[in-house]
PANU-87849 format. One record per residue: residue in one letter; z, y, x of N, C-alpha, C in turn. Coordinates in pm, whole numbers, plus 50000, padded with zeros to 5 digits. Atoms other than C-alpha are relative to their C-alpha. Layout:
<rs>
A  Z  Y  X  Z  Y  X  Z  Y  X
...
</rs>
This chain:
<rs>
M  49895  49913  50103  48558  48617  49814  49934  50130  50030
P  50008  49877  50016  48422  48953  49774  50132  50069  50043
I  49929  49895  50030  48695  49196  49832  50018  50182  50028
I  50019  49875  50019  48652  49538  49706  50150  50108  49988
Y  49909  49877  50018  48897  49881  49763  49926  50116  49969
V  50033  49875  50055  48900  50167  49559  50132  50048  50042
H  49918  49884  49943  49098  50465  49686  50036  50054  49889
G  49989  49905  50110  49274  50706  49498  50044  50141  50057
V  49994  49840  49974  49377  51093  49519  50048  50003  50139
N  49977  49960  49903  49439  51266  49782  49933  49976  50162
T  50099  50053  49910  49165  51088  50012  49907  50085  50056
R  50104  49907  49954  48932  51311  50256  49983  49960  50144
D  50062  50068  49871  48930  51099  50573  49905  49902  49990
P  50102  50120  50035  48603  50886  50609  50070  49880  50083
R  49955  50131  49942  48819  50666  50840  50086  49926  49909
H  49882  50056  50088  49094  50598  50554  49979  49840  50006
F  50052  50132  50047  48934  50266  50483  50055  49899  50126
E  49978  50088  49909  48982  50120  50836  50125  49928  50010
P  49929  50086  50015  49328  50010  50841  50058  49942  49896
V  49988  50074  50133  49354  49861  50494  49883  49931  50006
H  50092  50090  49963  49003  49692  50606  50058  49894  50097
E  49918  50066  49910  49216  49557  50916  50078  49895  49921
Y  49933  50053  50078  49467  49412  50678  49984  49924  49899
L  50086  50098  50110  49247  49287  50405  49936  49852  50152
R  50076  50076  49940  49056  49092  50683  50110  49891  50104
R  49920  50064  49889  49343  48976  50923  50097  49867  49913
I  49852  50043  50033  49655  48881  50665  49920  49951  49839
V  50023  50024  50165  49477  48862  50289  49880  49878  50011
A  50182  50080  49993  49098  48734  50336  50028  49819  50017
P  49974  50138  49962  49282  48400  50532  50044  49922  49902
S  49942  50076  50067  49471  48321  50258  49915  49928  49879
I  50097  50069  50059  49183  48221  50066  49871  49929  50006
A  50122  50052  49984  48863  48161  50199  50033  49933  50157
P  50005  50067  49897  48827  47873  50502  49912  50057  50115
D  50106  49918  49898  48558  48136  50670  50086  50127  49970
P  49974  49806  50049  48767  48509  50617  49908  50091  50103
E  50064  49895  49904  48565  48631  50928  49849  50025  49902
N  50097  50005  50069  48281  48603  50674  50037  50077  49850
V  49954  49899  50135  48454  48781  50376  49949  50115  49979
R  50001  49870  49998  48302  49081  50269  50071  50089  49955
I  49836  49892  50042  48566  49367  50228  49936  50117  50008
S  50091  49873  49973  48372  49687  50144  50152  50121  49882
A  49927  49883  50077  48514  50015  49979  49930  50096  49936
A  50090  49916  50072  48381  50212  49699  50071  50166  50001
D  49926  49858  49995  48453  50544  49818  49948  50134  49895
W  50045  49935  50062  48420  50814  49582  50076  50166  50039
F  49935  49930  49972  48630  51107  49744  49874  50094  50052
Q  50106  49910  49964  48293  51282  49883  49909  50023  49868
L  50077  49929  50094  48193  51320  49519  50086  50106  49953
C  49901  49899  50080  48472  51564  49439  50003  50137  50100
D  50033  49911  49933  48395  51909  49560  50134  50050  50070
P  49891  49965  50006  48658  52112  49731  50073  50107  49946
P  49944  49833  50104  48862  52411  49593  49889  50120  50070
K  50117  49854  50000  48595  52728  49596  50066  50057  50092
W  49929  49902  49898  48880  52956  49772  50049  49927  50072
G  49916  50054  49899  49021  52680  50003  50113  49958  49954
G  49870  50039  50063  49284  52601  49801  50139  50127  49988
I  49947  49904  50007  49452  52927  49821  50094  50025  49833
A  49936  49992  50169  49584  52898  49442  50155  49951  50008
R  49866  50074  49963  49883  52666  49613  50071  50115  50084
P  49917  49915  49921  50160  52929  49728  50030  49928  50141
S  49929  50063  49901  50209  52860  50112  50156  49991  50010
T  49881  49992  49960  50528  52778  50272  50003  50010  50170
P  50019  50019  49805  50664  52825  50689  50020  49875  50035
L  50008  50180  49936  50700  52433  50706  49869  49920  49945
L  50093  50086  50052  50343  52354  50556  49977  49878  50157
G  50023  50105  49865  50257  52027  50755  50072  49917  50081
Q  49921  50037  49930  50570  51948  50905  50088  49891  49902
G  49945  50073  50030  50664  51674  50652  49991  49854  50020
A  50086  50135  49945  50472  51364  50772  50138  49906  50067
E  49878  50071  49869  50716  51246  51076  50165  50010  49879
V  49880  50025  50062  51048  51297  50823  49961  49904  49896
E  49995  50115  50104  50875  51073  50518  49994  49855  50072
R  49958  50108  49943  50831  50817  50807  50088  49949  50088
R  49865  50063  49944  51167  50827  50932  50081  49940  49893
E  49972  50029  50064  51299  50777  50642  49991  49856  49958
L  50063  50129  50042  51098  50459  50554  50081  49862  50097
L  49938  50063  49868  51220  50339  50906  50150  49984  49982
D  49851  50034  50034  51604  50409  50852  50030  49873  49847
A  49951  50135  50129  51595  50212  50487  49958  49869  50055
I  49998  50115  49946  51474  49923  50680  50106  49964  50109
V  49919  50042  49851  51702  49955  50989  50150  50007  49925
A  49848  50013  50077  52012  50010  50705  50028  49838  49981
K  49944  50152  50102  51981  49638  50609  50038  49911  50155
L  49965  50104  49841  52068  49524  51010  50117  49983  49936
P  49833  50038  49990  52412  49353  51017  50073  50086  50088
R  49955  49941  49892  52672  49557  51208  50100  49932  50069
S  49896  50073  49934  52924  49429  51459  50148  50035  49996
G  49905  49933  50029  53166  49672  51343  50043  50070  49849
P  49998  49949  50183  53313  49820  50991  49891  50105  49984
A  50072  49836  50057  53083  50079  50787  50097  50080  50034
S  49927  49880  50044  53166  50396  50818  49875  50113  50028
S  50107  49936  49961  52996  50721  50788  50062  50148  50016
S  49938  49868  49944  53037  51126  50830  50050  50043  49876
L  49945  49922  50130  53096  51147  50455  50157  49921  49944
T  49900  50044  50051  53368  50939  50434  50140  49953  50146
S  49931  50017  49896  53561  50947  50782  49944  50064  50108
G  50028  49897  49877  53374  51168  51003  49929  49957  50106
H  50003  50079  49923  53296  50930  51192  49813  49926  49990
V  50117  49979  49979  52935  50894  51342  49938  49851  50087
A  50025  50086  49977  52765  50570  51363  49895  49958  50143
T  50137  50039  49908  52585  50412  51688  49913  49909  50010
P  50056  50086  50014  52374  50190  51791  50042  49875  50019
N  49944  50122  49940  52613  49925  51946  50065  49894  49855
Q  49930  50051  50172  52750  49876  51565  49870  49904  49939
Y  50126  50081  50080  52389  49693  51482  49997  49887  50109
S  50055  50064  49874  52414  49427  51729  49904  49849  49986
R  50076  50105  49982  52198  49172  51609  49880  50075  49913
I  50112  49970  50052  51847  49189  51478  49917  49901  49900
E  50070  50105  50050  51768  48808  51320  50063  50022  49853
G  49971  50015  50121  51968  48895  51010  49846  50055  49886
L  50086  49945  50061  51635  49070  50893  49875  49900  49941
T  50101  50105  50021  51369  48884  50686  49909  50021  50094
P  50162  49972  49937  50993  48823  50816  49981  50119  49975
D  50032  49858  50126  50900  49116  50571  50047  50106  50079
D  49952  49919  49967  51134  49351  50695  50001  50046  50123
L  50017  49956  49877  51100  49312  51076  49845  50028  50009
A  50099  49965  49966  50771  49323  51061  49992  50158  49939
D  49999  49867  50015  50775  49649  50870  50064  50098  50080
L  49877  49916  49914  51078  49766  51083  49882  50046  50139
I  50108  49986  49919  50783  49751  51399  49879  50117  49956
T  50076  49945  50037  50532  49876  51204  49999  50171  49957
V  49956  49889  50053  50667  50186  51063  50073  50090  50138
S  49975  49954  49898  50823  50244  51382  49872  50054  50076
A  50100  49969  49978  50470  50281  51510  49911  50147  49973
A  50083  49825  50061  50355  50570  51265  50103  50114  50044
S  49948  49851  49940  50619  50812  51429  49911  50064  50140
N  50095  49974  49895  50375  50800  51745  49896  50051  49959
S  50092  49942  50008  50071  50957  51815  49864  49884  50032
I  50095  50138  50019  49834  50633  51737  49910  49987  49844
D  50069  49990  50158  49573  50601  51453  50038  49929  49906
G  50049  50074  50132  49522  50425  51156  50001  49874  50016
L  50034  50153  50033  49349  50141  51262  50084  49915  50122
Q  49924  50077  49917  49594  50053  51608  50140  49988  49899
R  49907  50037  50058  49880  50088  51356  50009  49849  49942
A  50046  50111  50059  49704  49846  51158  50066  49873  50075
R  49982  50118  49870  49684  49611  51467  50123  49959  50002
I  49876  50030  49959  50030  49666  51550  50096  49909  49893
G  49956  50077  50147  50111  49597  51167  49953  49842  49997
I  50086  50141  50037  49898  49239  51143  50091  49955  50141
A  49932  50056  49879  50065  49165  51527  50135  49971  49949
A  49856  50076  50012  50411  49191  51417  50009  49905  49860
D  50000  50126  50147  50351  49009  51044  49984  49861  50108
R  50013  50146  49945  50246  48709  51293  50132  49950  50080
V  49888  50016  49903  50531  48763  51560  50119  49958  49926
A  49854  50007  50082  50809  48779  51277  50014  49856  49937
R  50006  50167  50017  50705  48432  51172  49969  49897  50051
D  50002  50122  49908  50679  48261  51461  50134  49961  50023
L  49846  50086  49987  50959  48012  51524  49999  50007  50096
A  49971  50000  49840  50969  47999  51887  50028  50109  49998
I  49941  49857  49928  50986  48398  51897  50135  49987  49938
Q  49857  49975  50118  51274  48380  51594  50124  49953  50085
R  49869  50062  49948  51470  48135  51838  50036  50074  50122
S  49957  49938  49933  51407  48350  52121  50106  50140  49989
V  49938  49892  50006  51522  48634  51987  50138  49994  49966
K  49834  50031  50050  51826  48476  51801  50103  50000  50121
A  49933  50049  49934  51921  48350  52160  50027  50110  50099
A  49987  49888  49951  51911  48709  52297  50108  50045  49990
N  49809  49961  50019  52298  48862  52363  49961  50123  49951
S  49940  49869  50025  52189  49201  52317  49869  50094  49899
L  50090  49930  50034  51994  49414  52086  49907  50048  50036
E  50104  49962  49920  51802  49581  52317  49913  49889  50060
K  50092  50138  49925  51699  49202  52476  49903  49967  49846
Q  50069  50061  50131  51592  49109  52140  49893  50082  49971
L  50114  49900  50046  51352  49443  52075  49877  49993  50130
A  50073  50036  49862  51246  49363  52454  49859  49902  49938
I  50066  50127  50064  51133  49024  52330  49897  50028  49864
L  50044  49970  50136  50980  49157  51978  49883  50066  50066
A  50109  49917  49987  50781  49440  52187  49894  49927  50074
A  50096  50044  49890  50619  49212  52444  49947  49916  49934
S  50120  50128  50080  50497  48958  52191  49919  50067  49893
V  50082  49926  50066  50383  49213  51966  49896  50042  50079
Q  50103  49954  49927  50194  49375  52255  49875  49895  50029
E  50154  50130  49970  50021  49035  52340  49938  49965  49898
S  50044  50022  50086  49929  48979  51997  49891  50094  50001
V  50090  49899  49979  49761  49300  51997  49872  50039  50045
E  50118  49971  49893  49541  49324  52278  49956  49831  49979
Q  50102  50118  50011  49442  48956  52187  49896  50004  49906
Q  50094  49970  50108  49325  49119  51847  49855  50089  50085
S  50086  49898  49932  49147  49431  52061  50056  50012  50128
T  49995  49935  49898  49099  49535  52411  50003  50146  49990
L  49995  49849  50004  49066  49866  52280  50138  50061  49977
A  49869  49915  50059  49389  49895  52129  50134  49963  50073
G  49955  50039  49904  49549  49761  52440  50128  50110  50036
Q  49927  49829  49946  49648  50128  52609  50084  50051  49893
G  49932  49905  50131  49757  50299  52300  50135  49900  49921
A  49887  50071  50022  49959  49991  52176  50126  50006  50063
A  49893  50041  49880  50139  49934  52507  50103  50141  49997
Q  49945  49851  49987  50258  50313  52535  50122  50026  49853
F  49870  50012  50116  50448  50243  52167  50067  49905  50006
L  49903  50080  49991  50569  49928  52230  50105  50034  50149
R  49876  49989  49899  50752  50038  52561  50111  50100  49923
S  49883  49905  50036  50917  50326  52333  50080  49939  49897
L  49959  50029  50130  50990  50083  52063  50168  50001  50017
P  49877  49970  50001  51375  50040  52144  50085  50128  50020
G  49936  49846  50014  51428  50381  52171  49972  50069  49846
C  50047  49947  50116  51252  50454  51865  50103  49946  49902
V  49891  50095  50094  51497  50165  51659  50152  50113  50015
S  49894  49946  49965  51770  50313  51873  50068  50147  49910
E  49972  49872  50069  51762  50668  51724  49997  49960  49893
S  49971  49999  50128  51710  50561  51373  50123  49980  49970
L  49860  50061  50012  52040  50353  51406  50107  50080  50014
S  49901  49901  49966  52221  50666  51535  49982  50111  49868
R  50000  49902  50117  52062  50878  51259  50051  49997  49850
I  49967  50029  50131  52134  50694  50958  50129  50036  49951
F  49840  49950  50017  52526  50781  50952  50008  50128  50039
G  49938  49875  49897  52505  51086  51155  50056  50114  49912
S  49952  49893  50077  52492  51350  50913  49907  50049  49857
P  50057  50002  50125  52370  51291  50567  49958  50111  49941
I  50021  49889  50067  52399  51622  50418  49895  50042  50062
A  50066  49930  49890  52203  51777  50712  49874  49951  49954
V  50110  50057  50026  51906  51536  50682  49942  49993  49880
A  50028  49977  50086  51903  51554  50346  49907  50144  49938
S  50020  49864  50006  51855  51922  50323  49863  49996  50064
L  50132  49935  49959  51572  51901  50573  49919  49913  49987
I  50117  50097  50079  51416  51621  50431  49931  50119  49855
A  50009  49901  50065  51399  51902  50132  49903  50102  49997
G  50065  49931  49952  51280  52136  50303  49819  49981  50027
E  50166  50047  49929  51006  51948  50484  49900  49946  49931
L  50080  50051  50026  50880  51765  50243  49925  50094  49823
R  50051  49896  50109  50798  52078  49964  49863  50024  50056
P  50136  49977  49939  50465  52155  50153  49923  49888  49970
T  50060  50125  50004  50385  51796  50154  49953  49966  49845
L  49994  50032  50136  50446  51768  49777  49894  50109  49916
N  50095  49918  50021  50277  52078  49716  49812  49958  50000
D  50167  50024  49932  49918  51949  49914  49984  49909  49909
F  50030  50123  50058  49945  51597  49721  50009  50045  49861
V  50010  50030  50155  50016  51731  49332  49855  50114  50018
T  50116  49926  50016  49721  52023  49429  49913  49876  49971
R  50075  50073  49975  49510  51741  49554  49976  49872  49873
F  50036  50119  50101  49593  51474  49268  49954  50064  49879
V  50061  49930  50084  49525  51736  48988  49880  50042  50034
G  50148  49957  49962  49205  51825  49147  49936  49866  49982
D  50068  50118  50007  49078  51483  49172  50019  49915  49859
V  49982  50059  50127  49201  51346  48828  49926  50062  49887
L  50096  49922  50100  48989  51644  48640  49872  49998  50058
F  50119  50005  49959  48698  51589  48897  49980  49911  49914
Y  50021  50115  50075  48707  51206  48725  49986  50007  49869
M  50004  50040  50136  48768  51268  48394  49884  50098  49933
T  50114  49946  50037  48517  51548  48374  49895  49973  50035
L  50173  50030  49947  48203  51395  48562  50025  49832  50007
R  50051  50123  49984  48278  51041  48466  49897  49921  49888
G  50130  50044  50120  47998  50996  48174  50039  49943  49920
T  49991  50131  50119  47970  50774  47873  50021  49889  50017
A  50043  50104  49985  48016  50420  47816  49866  49940  50031
N  50171  50048  49954  47649  50395  47845  49922  50086  50055
A  50035  49895  49927  47591  50668  48040  50101  50032  50151
P  49908  50002  49870  47818  50609  48380  49961  50114  50117
G  50033  49872  49912  47870  50956  48583  50029  49945  50149
A  49987  50074  49896  47861  50892  48951  50120  49940  50072
I  49857  50066  49974  48211  50818  49024  50019  49865  49973
P  50005  50203  50047  48241  50490  48858  49880  49942  50026
Q  50108  50071  49949  47894  50404  48921  49975  49949  50116
V  49973  50054  49889  48006  50372  49295  50076  49845  49982
L  49923  50143  49985  48263  50079  49198  49885  49887  49907
I  50105  50170  50054  47972  49905  48973  49932  49943  50071
S  50102  50070  49950  47728  49893  49184  50063  49899  50179
E  49935  50147  49901  47984  49709  49479  50039  49882  49879
L  49952  50156  50129  48088  49494  49157  49885  49909  50019
E  50138  50070  50028  47735  49402  49090  49978  49914  50185
F  50030  50039  49826  47674  49341  49501  50094  49873  50003
A  49916  50103  49976  47996  49132  49484  49941  49904  49913
A  50008  50089  50110  47864  48937  49193  49914  49923  50070
E  50069  50083  49914  47590  48839  49413  50027  49929  50124
T  49897  50030  49879  47791  48780  49728  50078  49834  49884
K  49890  50130  50062  48026  48524  49486  49865  49871  49964
R  50122  50123  50014  47674  48333  49385  49977  49920  50117
R  50037  50040  49913  47570  48283  49731  50109  49906  50079
R  49889  50069  49973  47929  48164  49835  50117  49915  49954
S  49934  50105  50094  47995  47900  49597  50121  50051  49914
G  49876  49944  50117  48168  48100  49353  50153  50047  50045
E  49826  49967  49965  48473  48258  49537  50018  50091  49896
P  49992  49882  50104  48656  48516  49338  49953  50101  50074
I  50041  49872  49984  48568  48848  49317  50187  50098  50011
V  49894  49931  49993  48868  49045  49434  50018  50150  50001
L  49989  49854  50000  48982  49428  49356  50123  50009  50048
L  49850  49944  49981  49269  49632  49515  49941  50143  49993
T  50008  49825  50046  49298  49982  49372  50123  50068  50057
H  49917  49941  49948  49507  50218  49498  50020  50196  49896
S  50013  49899  50089  49620  50545  49243  49922  50028  49906
M  50140  49942  50064  49321  50714  49059  49937  49867  49989
G  50112  50072  49974  49152  50459  49180  49989  49858  49882
G  49953  50115  50130  49332  50220  48885  49949  50024  49883
Q  50020  49945  50154  49223  50432  48586  49820  49981  50014
I  50112  50055  49996  48847  50416  48748  49957  49881  49966
A  50033  50127  50023  48860  50057  48756  50024  49973  49866
Y  49969  50064  50150  49002  50014  48431  49893  50046  49925
D  50121  49966  50083  48732  50270  48261  49888  49903  49996
V  50129  50073  49935  48470  50021  48477  50025  49862  49867
L  49990  50175  50038  48628  49665  48352  50030  50043  49809
T  49962  49952  50129  48693  49834  47970  49879  50073  49893
S  50129  49919  50085  48377  50040  47873  49867  49987  50076
F  50155  49982  49919  48087  50058  48153  49971  49885  50051
L  50066  50132  49991  48075  49687  48217  49953  49932  49867
P  50087  50077  50158  48075  49572  47814  49919  50107  49964
E  50122  49939  50097  47845  49860  47715  49837  49962  50077
A  50139  50075  49931  47586  49715  47977  49982  49844  50026
R  50004  50178  50027  47646  49388  47875  49999  49891  50092
S  50019  50104  49846  47693  49282  48245  50087  49900  49993
E  49886  50109  49936  47848  48947  48342  50066  49974  50141
V  49906  50024  49887  48030  49049  48624  50109  50016  49940
K  49847  50049  50054  48400  48958  48591  50050  49984  50155
V  49951  49960  49858  48663  49088  48876  50103  49866  49961
D  49900  50156  50015  48869  48738  48913  50142  50023  50017
F  49875  49962  49969  49184  48920  49073  49963  50163  50041
W  49978  49829  50010  49272  49324  48991  50126  50006  50096
C  49887  49916  49968  49560  49457  49240  50027  50128  49993
A  50007  49857  49979  49631  49768  49146  50168  50096  50042
T  49913  49967  49967  49876  49966  49307  50032  50127  49982
A  50008  49866  50007  50023  50303  49247  49925  50080  49887
S  50065  49916  50101  49846  50374  48940  50061  50011  49896
Q  49949  49942  50156  49888  50537  48594  49894  49936  49903
V  50021  50015  50115  49732  50343  48395  50015  49956  49906
G  49915  49987  50083  49980  50275  48193  50027  50112  49940
Y  49997  49863  50044  50047  50637  48158  49855  50058  49926
F  50108  49920  50079  49699  50722  48077  49943  49931  49857
E  50051  50072  50120  49645  50445  47826  50084  50039  49851
E  49896  49939  50128  49973  50598  47645  49952  50132  49927
L  50024  49872  50061  49801  50925  47617  49873  49997  49971
N  50132  50020  50032  49477  50769  47504  49917  50056  50097
M  50082  49957  49918  49295  50903  47799  49834  49920  50031
F  50108  50120  49941  49046  50572  47862  49902  50035  49889
L  50107  50036  50053  48710  50533  47725  50014  49929  49865
A  50009  50105  50127  48796  50248  47509  50141  50027  49951
S  49882  50042  50066  49178  50356  47451  49949  50033  49841
S  49992  49972  50160  49252  50372  47042  50142  50003  49961
K  49849  49956  50036  49528  50512  46841  50043  49876  49921
N  49959  50115  50081  49517  50147  46657  50116  49956  50088
F  49943  50057  49924  49683  50033  46954  50124  50105  50064
S  49892  49892  49984  50034  50210  46986  50189  49935  49944
R  49884  50046  50110  50430  50145  46888  50011  50000  49844
A  49983  49986  50136  50378  50266  46567  49901  49946  49919
S  50073  50107  50081  50110  50015  46470  50040  49893  50002
G  49954  50105  49988  50316  49762  46642  49860  49906  50113
L  50068  50074  49938  49983  49637  46838  49953  50024  50130
P  49989  49956  49877  49954  49643  47192  49823  50053  50069
T  50179  49968  49951  49611  49746  47391  49995  49865  50032
P  50025  50140  49991  49430  49428  47414  49948  49972  50155
F  50068  50019  49852  49395  49250  47793  49836  50003  49967
P  50184  50009  49959  49034  49315  47912  49959  49908  50001
C  50058  50150  49926  48957  48947  47956  49874  49979  50011
A  50149  50022  50007  48613  48989  47883  49910  50028  50184
H  50015  49955  49840  48575  49141  48282  50129  49978  50090
L  49881  50074  49900  48898  49017  48443  50083  49912  49949
G  49940  50122  49985  49063  48735  48506  50125  50002  50026
R  49854  49947  49997  49410  48840  48645  50013  50134  50050
W  49998  49869  49945  49563  49160  48716  50158  49975  50021
W  49844  50000  49913  49876  49216  48952  50022  50156  49959
N  49986  49859  50012  50019  49578  48870  50133  50033  50066
V  49881  49994  49909  50230  49668  49160  50025  50168  49990
W  49945  49853  49969  50496  49995  49134  50109  50011  50052
D  49862  49996  49938  50743  50143  49301  50069  50113  49989
P  49922  49919  50063  51051  50290  49171  50007  50146  50098
N  50031  49832  49958  51008  50600  49420  49900  50036  50011
D  50103  49929  50020  50694  50679  49382  49983  50040  49869
I  49956  49914  50124  50714  50900  49064  49856  50001  49914
I  50104  50016  50099  50327  50857  48978  49949  49889  49991
S  50078  50135  50012  50321  50493  48951  50092  49957  49903
F  49973  50042  50176  50360  50344  48593  49992  49833  50021
T  50010  50112  50005  50429  50041  48480  49899  49955  49882
T  50090  49981  50105  50236  49852  48221  50058  49951  49890
K  49881  50094  50067  50533  49637  48057  49998  50076  49832
G  50004  49952  50131  50504  49694  47666  49863  50059  49959
I  50131  49953  50073  50177  49855  47656  49870  49890  49955
F  50113  50109  49991  49911  49602  47707  50070  49812  49919
A  49945  50153  50040  49950  49246  47572  49974  49911  50126
N  49975  50077  49868  50034  48939  47808  49902  49985  50049
G  50113  49999  49882  49853  48881  48095  50009  50070  50124
I  49956  49916  49854  49970  49128  48339  50109  49980  50107
D  49900  50063  49945  50158  49035  48583  50088  50149  50066
D  49960  49835  49929  50356  49383  48651  50191  49946  50082
E  49889  50050  49966  50570  49387  48929  50071  50120  50102
K  49950  49912  49955  50838  49600  49114  49963  50010  50177
Y  50027  50045  49826  50760  49666  49482  50096  50156  50066
W  49926  49863  49941  51060  49885  49687  49929  50005  50111
S  50097  49987  49850  50902  50078  49972  50140  50034  50077
G  49941  49954  49893  51210  50258  50069  49983  50150  50045
M  50021  49835  49961  51041  50584  50108  50017  50096  49896
S  49992  49894  50039  51058  50921  49985  49907  50008  49875
L  50102  49994  50122  50887  51027  49643  49877  50043  50077
A  50176  49972  49939  50575  51171  49866  49982  49902  50044
A  50093  50101  49918  50548  50923  50098  50025  49857  49951
A  49974  50115  50069  50617  50630  49849  49886  49978  49936
H  50133  50031  50092  50276  50674  49663  49905  49954  50112
G  50124  50106  49896  50100  50529  49991  50065  49886  50092
G  49929  50077  49938  50349  50346  50120  49979  49854  50036
Y  50065  50129  49993  50215  50037  49992  49928  49950  50116
L  50085  49988  49875  49918  50050  50225  49997  49990  50128
E  49985  49998  49876  50113  50070  50524  50104  49933  50072
R  49909  50109  49952  50316  49769  50542  49956  49856  50012
P  50046  50172  50013  50218  49410  50612  50088  49941  49921
S  49967  50143  50080  50494  49245  50401  49937  50051  49834
F  50075  49972  50105  50286  49441  50112  49834  49866  49992
Y  50116  50080  49954  49944  49236  50222  50042  49868  49990
R  49953  50118  49961  50166  48926  50305  50002  49950  49845
R  49961  50022  50149  50287  48938  49910  49831  49982  49911
F  50078  50030  50073  49951  48998  49801  49890  49872  50013
A  50064  50090  49934  49791  48728  50026  50051  49861  49892
D  49952  50135  50095  50064  48471  49843  49964  50000  49893
K  50065  49985  50112  49909  48608  49513  49932  49912  49976
L  50144  50060  50032  49582  48503  49563  50012  49844  50071
K  50006  50151  49960  49670  48149  49737  50059  49922  49901
T  49968  50115  50074  49853  48049  49439  49902  50022  49879
A  50074  49955  50111  49599  48201  49201  49820  49907  50039
F  50123  50099  49946  49290  48014  49420  50015  49959  50115
P  49946  50058  49865  49419  47765  49670  49868  49941  50050
V  50120  50067  49912  49149  47688  49922  49948  49906  50024
G  50021  50108  50084  48974  47423  49798  50038  49903  49929
G  49928  50048  50135  49169  47349  49535  49984  50050  49871
A  50017  49974  50109  49154  47400  49160  50052  50105  49985
E  49978  49850  50030  49177  47753  49008  50160  49949  49895
V  49887  50029  50031  49527  47799  48887  50035  50135  49923
D  49959  49921  50117  49610  48021  48545  50137  50043  50033
V  49840  49911  49965  49929  48258  48659  49961  50135  49926
R  49987  49888  50026  49879  48455  48423  50134  49987  49854
A  49857  50016  50079  50199  48538  48184  49919  49918  49825
</rs>
C-alpha cells in the first residue's frame, strides 16, 4: 500500500515530512496492511521549486511582535481540549463573576475521549523545545496509552488529577522509549513537566478572557502576515508554472512521478491500494493531476483513496481555475462538476470551520465525495496546519481506510 503525501503552502523545512511520516507509519499503515513496516510512504515535495522573494519579503510590513505567535496558537488548542474536562465545582468565569478558575475545579480526566486525551498530551508537547519528530512519537505513544484499557482503569482509580497525569506521563514515556531510544531524553524532559503544563492551562482558561483575546490578536498578526504572504506566493508559483495538460510543469511532475512509482509498488504488493494525503495547496495539485495530466497522458494510474485536508479545491473549481474546469458545470447550468472516477476511487475532503482557507466540496461536485468537518479548536492561523499535528486526525484517517479496505477482506464501496 503506497502512501504519498503532498504538502501545502508555507512549507520550507526539509524535515517537514518526518512527523507526518511517523504518524502514517505507526497509526495509518497498520490499519490496512498486514506488514505496515513494508508499506512505502513518500512525500511529493514541491516547495524547493518555488523561488524565494527577490527582496527577502520586505514588501510585507514588519511588526514588533514578529515571530511570537506560535506559542499562543498552541496554547489555544491546549485550552480548547482542557475545556472539555469535567469540573468538581460550579462553572464560573471572570466575565460573569470575577472568579478565576483553579486546577482544583478539574478533578478528573477520564471524562475525555481517547482522541481528546491523546491530543491533550500531544499538544502539551508542542509548547516545549521538542522537535517535530519527537512530538509525533509522543503523539503516537499518547494514542496508544489513551486506548489501553488497563491504563484507563488505573487512571480512573487514581484519587487526584495530579496522580492521573503522573500515570499518563509515565505510560507515555515508556511507550516513547520503546519506539526510539533517541527520543527518550527529550521526551522524559517534557513528560516530567506535563502536569504543570496542563495545570497552567486549567488556570488560564477562565483567568482573563479579554486580556488573552487581546494578546492573541496582537501576536497572531505577524503569523498571519507571514502565512498570507507565503500562501499567495506559492499559489502564484504553481498557477504560473503548472504547464498544460499535455506538458506538465515541474511541480505537478513531482506528484506524477510518485504516482507512477506507487503503481509499480501496488502491482508488486498484490494490488494494495494507493493512498494519497494532501494538505492545502497540495489538494489543487492533486486535482489537476487526477483530472488533466493523467487523462491526457492516457495513464492507467489510479489513486484508490485521496484524503484532502485544508484544501481549496472547492473554491478553485468555483472560480474555474483548474485545467479541467468548465463553465458548463455551475449553479446556473444545474450540472455539478463530475467526480474524477477514471483516476480516483474515493475522496475524503476534510475541512475545519476555524480554518478560513479550507473549503467544502458540497454542492459543487457530483456525488462521490466524503466531505467532513474536523474541528480542531485552534485559532484561524494555527488551524490550517492543525490537522496534521493531532493523533485523533490520523486515527480517523486509519478508520476510514480500514472501512474502505479491510485487511484481508473484500473492498468496500463507501462512496455516497
